[in-house]
C-alpha positions in Angstrom: -8.2 -28.2 13.5 -6.6 -25.1 15.1 -8.6 -23.3 17.8 -9.9 -19.8 17.2 -7.1 -18.4 19.3 -4.4 -20.2 17.4 -6.0 -19.2 14.1 -5.8 -15.5 15.2 -2.2 -16.0 16.2 -1.3 -17.6 12.8 -3.1 -14.8 11.0 -1.1 -12.2 13.0 2.2 -14.0 12.2 1.1 -14.0 8.5 0.5 -10.2 8.7 3.9 -9.6 10.3 5.6 -11.7 7.6 3.7 -9.5 5.1 5.1 -6.4 6.7 8.6 -7.8 6.7 8.3 -8.7 2.9 6.9 -5.2 2.0 9.2 -3.3 4.4 12.4 -5.0 3.2 11.4 -4.8 -0.5 12.4 -1.1 -0.6 16.0 -2.1 -0.1 15.6 -4.9 -2.8 14.2 -2.4 -5.3 16.8 0.2 -4.5 19.6 -2.4 -5.1 17.9 -3.8 -8.2 18.2 -0.4 -9.9 22.0 -0.9 -10.1 21.4 -3.4 -12.8 18.5 -2.0 -14.7 16.8 1.3 -15.6 13.8 2.1 -13.3 11.2 1.6 -16.1 12.7 -1.8 -17.2 12.6 -3.0 -13.7 9.1 -1.6 -13.1 7.8 -3.3 -16.3 9.3 -6.7 -15.5 8.1 -6.4 -11.9 4.5 -5.6 -12.7 4.1 -8.0 -15.6 5.6 -10.9 -13.7 3.6 -9.9 -10.7 0.3 -10.0 -12.7 1.3 -13.4 -14.2 1.9 -14.8 -10.6 -1.5 -13.6 -9.5 -3.2 -15.2 -12.5 -1.4 -18.4 -11.6 -2.8 -18.1 -8.1 -6.3 -17.6 -9.6 -5.8 -20.7 -11.6 -4.8 -22.7 -8.6 -7.6 -21.4 -6.5 -10.1 -21.8 -9.4 -11.1 -18.2 -9.5 -13.1 -17.0 -12.4 -11.1 -15.2 -15.2 -14.1 -13.5 -16.6 -14.0 -9.7 -15.8 -16.5 -6.9 -15.5 -16.0 -3.2 -15.0 -13.2 -3.1 -17.5 -12.9 0.7 -17.9 -12.8 1.1 -14.0 -10.1 -1.7 -13.8 -8.1 0.0 -16.5 -8.2 3.3 -14.6 -7.4 1.5 -11.4 -4.4 -0.1 -13.0 -3.3 3.4 -14.3 -3.4 4.7 -10.7 -2.3 1.8 -8.6 0.2 0.0 -10.8 1.5 2.6 -13.4 1.1 5.6 -11.1 2.0 4.1 -7.7 4.5 1.4 -8.6 6.1 3.2 -11.6 6.6 6.4 -9.7 8.0 5.0 -6.5 10.6 2.9 -8.4 11.5 6.1 -10.4 11.8 8.0 -7.1 14.3 5.3 -5.8 16.8 6.3 -8.5 17.8 9.5 -6.8 16.2 9.1 -3.3 16.9 6.9 -0.3 14.8 3.8 0.2 13.7 4.7 3.7 12.8 8.3 2.9 10.9 7.2 -0.2 9.0 4.6 1.7 7.9 7.1 4.4 6.7 9.7 1.8 4.9 7.0 -0.2 3.1 5.8 2.9 1.5 9.2 3.3 -1.2 7.5 1.2 -3.7 7.4 4.2 -3.3 11.1 4.7 -4.1 11.8 1.0 -6.9 9.3 1.0 -8.4 11.1 4.0 -8.2 14.4 2.3 -9.6 13.3 -1.1 -12.3 11.2 0.4 -14.0 14.5 1.6 -14.8 15.9 -1.9 -15.0 12.5 -3.7 -16.8 10.3 -1.2 -18.4 12.9 1.0 -16.5 11.7 4.0 -15.7 14.8 6.1 -12.7 15.1 8.3 -13.6 14.7 12.0 -12.2 13.7 15.4 -8.6 12.4 15.2 -8.4 13.0 11.4 -7.8 16.8 11.9 -4.6 16.5 14.0 -3.6 13.6 11.8 -3.8 15.8 8.7 -1.8 18.5 10.5 1.0 16.0 11.6 1.2 14.6 8.0 1.6 18.0 6.5 4.2 19.0 9.0 6.0 15.7 8.4 6.1 16.2 4.7 7.3 19.8 5.2 10.2 18.7 7.6 11.3 15.9 5.2 11.4 18.3 2.2 13.2 20.9 4.4 12.5 23.8 2.0 15.4 25.9 3.3 18.0 23.2 2.4 16.7 21.6 -0.8 19.1 19.0 -2.0 19.5 17.0 -5.2 16.8 14.5 -4.1 14.0 17.1 -4.4 12.7 15.5 -7.7 12.8 12.0 -6.0 10.8 13.3 -3.0 8.2 14.9 -5.3 7.8 11.6 -7.2 7.4 9.7 -3.9 4.7 12.1 -2.7 2.8 11.9 -6.1 3.2 8.1 -5.9 1.4 8.2 -2.5 -1.3 10.5 -4.0 -1.8 8.1 -7.0 -2.2 5.3 -4.5 -4.8 7.3 -2.6 -6.9 7.9 -5.7 -6.6 4.2 -6.4 -7.9 3.4 -2.9 -10.9 5.7 -3.4 -11.6 4.3 -6.9 -11.4 0.7 -5.6 -13.8 1.6 -2.7 -16.3 2.9 -5.2 -15.8 -0.1 -7.5 -16.3 -2.6 -4.7 -19.4 -0.7 -3.5 -20.8 -0.8 -7.0 -19.8 -4.4 -7.7 -19.3 -6.2 -4.4 -19.1 -9.6 -6.2 -15.7 -8.7 -7.6 -13.1 -11.1 -6.3 -10.1 -9.2 -4.7 -7.4 -11.5 -6.3 -9.0 -11.1 -9.7 -9.4 -7.4 -9.4 -5.7 -7.0 -8.3 -4.4 -9.3 -11.1 -6.4 -7.5 -13.9 -5.6 -4.0 -12.7 -1.9 -4.9 -12.5 -1.9 -6.3 -16.0 -3.7 -3.2 -17.4 -1.4 -0.9 -15.4 1.7 -2.6 -16.7 0.9 -1.7 -20.2 1.9 2.0 -20.0 5.0 1.1 -18.0 6.1 -1.4 -20.7 5.5 1.3 -23.4 7.6 3.9 -21.5 10.3 1.2 -20.9 10.5 0.5 -24.6 10.6 4.2 -25.5 13.3 5.3 -23.1 15.3 2.0 -23.1 19.0 3.0 -23.3 21.2 0.5 -21.6 20.8 -3.3 -21.5 19.7 -5.0 -18.3 22.6 -6.7 -16.4 21.0 -10.1 -15.7 23.0 -10.7 -12.5 22.1 -13.2 -9.8 20.9 -10.4 -7.5 18.7 -8.8 -10.2 17.0 -12.1 -11.0 16.5 -12.7 -7.3 15.0 -9.2 -6.9 12.5 -9.9 -9.7 11.5 -13.2 -8.1 11.2 -11.4 -4.7 9.0 -8.7 -6.2 6.9 -10.9 -8.4 6.4 -14.0 -6.1 6.8 -12.7 -2.6 6.0 -9.0 -3.0 2.9 -9.7 -5.1 1.4 -13.2 -5.1 2.4 -14.4 -1.7 1.9 -11.1 0.0 -1.6 -10.8 -1.3 -2.4 -14.3 -0.2 -1.0 -13.4 3.3 -3.1 -10.3 3.3 -6.3 -12.2 2.5 -5.6 -14.9 5.0 -5.0 -12.3 7.7 -8.2 -10.3 6.9 -10.3 -13.5 7.1 -9.2 -14.1 10.7 -8.4 -10.7 12.1 -10.4 -7.5 12.3 -9.7 -4.8 9.6 -8.5 -2.4 12.4 -5.7 -4.8 13.5 -4.6 -5.4 9.9 -4.5 -1.6 9.1 -2.7 -0.8 12.3 -0.1 -3.5 11.7 0.8 -2.4 8.2 2.1 1.0 9.5 5.2 -1.1 10.5 6.2 -1.3 6.8 7.8 2.2 6.4 9.5 1.7 9.8 11.1 -1.5 8.7 12.1 0.2 5.4 13.9 2.9 7.3 15.7 0.4 9.5 16.7 -1.9 6.7 17.9 0.9 4.5 20.0 2.4 7.4 21.6 -1.0 8.1 22.1 -2.4 4.6 22.3 0.7 2.4 24.0 2.8 5.1 21.5 5.7 4.4 22.1 8.6 6.8 18.8 10.2 8.1 19.2 13.9 8.8 17.7 15.4 12.0 15.0 17.3 10.1 14.0 14.0 8.2 13.8 12.2 11.6 11.4 14.9 12.8 9.4 14.6 9.7 9.3 10.8 9.9 8.1 11.1 13.5 5.3 13.4 12.5 4.2 11.1 9.7 4.4 8.0 11.9 2.3 9.9 14.5 -0.2 10.8 11.8 -0.5 7.1 10.6 -1.1 6.0 14.2 -3.8 8.7 14.6 -5.6 7.6 11.3 -5.4 4.0 12.4 -6.9 4.8 15.8 -9.6 6.8 14.1 -10.5 3.8 12.0 -10.5 1.5 15.1 -13.0 3.9 16.8 -15.3 4.0 13.7 -15.1 0.2 13.4 -16.1 -0.3 17.0 -19.0 2.2 16.5 -20.2 0.3 13.6 -20.3 -2.9 15.7 -22.0 -1.2 18.7 -24.7 0.7 16.7 -26.6 -2.4 15.5 -26.6 -3.7 19.1 -28.0 -0.4 20.4 -30.7 -0.5 17.8 -31.7 -4.0 18.9 -31.6 -3.3 22.6 -34.9 -1.4 22.9 -36.6 -4.2 21.0 -35.4 -6.7 23.6 -36.6 -4.5 26.5 -40.0 -4.0 24.9 -40.4 -7.8 24.5 -39.4 -8.2 28.1 -42.1 -5.8 29.2 -44.7 -7.6 27.1 -43.7 -10.9 28.6 
């Protein structure tokens, strides 16, 4: 048996492996689009990903019976069809690194939409984080020098917004039905969300898929590593690490995407885009720091509530 310290180390290494898988996947997806239309690739990726997760459920003996079907269908529409479908479409014209950074503005949009939808008002570090995110998006878009990738950037931002709405819906769903298994929830929403992508792929299908070795490898990478194994790594890490550490670490993903796309795809980042990425990265760190503070307060508050009781017992003694 591993000691608690070694278990935490293994969990952190699992989380770093997850970040490498997700960060490098932006390059894999960008290259895969040379052999397939974005909707064909998105359809294959999501369907195979769902099947892999169902296989994981079978191995782990998770229940296949589902509840909250309407909510899961809406979640699939937002998280799989909206988030995954739009980001792959955005990669057609846009760079992998820039698309990753704009998509990872999700925490910013979640923070904004949680105000009217969940009643969670902005406070503390969230205000400057919101400002930095807005400035980052503005610098990356560079309104004075709009290029041919404007449509791609808009799709990437909408993808992040769709992801944010999915996060809020998942939060409401888990609060309403805490017994829902995370792997089961992810598998079913992915299956439901893949249906509209498959329909669009069949409607706009124009050129046949080039079943090259790289394309097959990209599908395996996305379905097996990017979905099934990645989710298992995430669950393993969450069981042994605090949520604040896990959240903070995942901010590495867009950084790795930018580095990988610069090296492998030779993508040139313009000065304004570097400034925008810096602002967004700062915003993500602020949001993560704000979550850390809230998590620590949640841990301290019960202790403070118990402390007077301990004192009163000591006085009676």
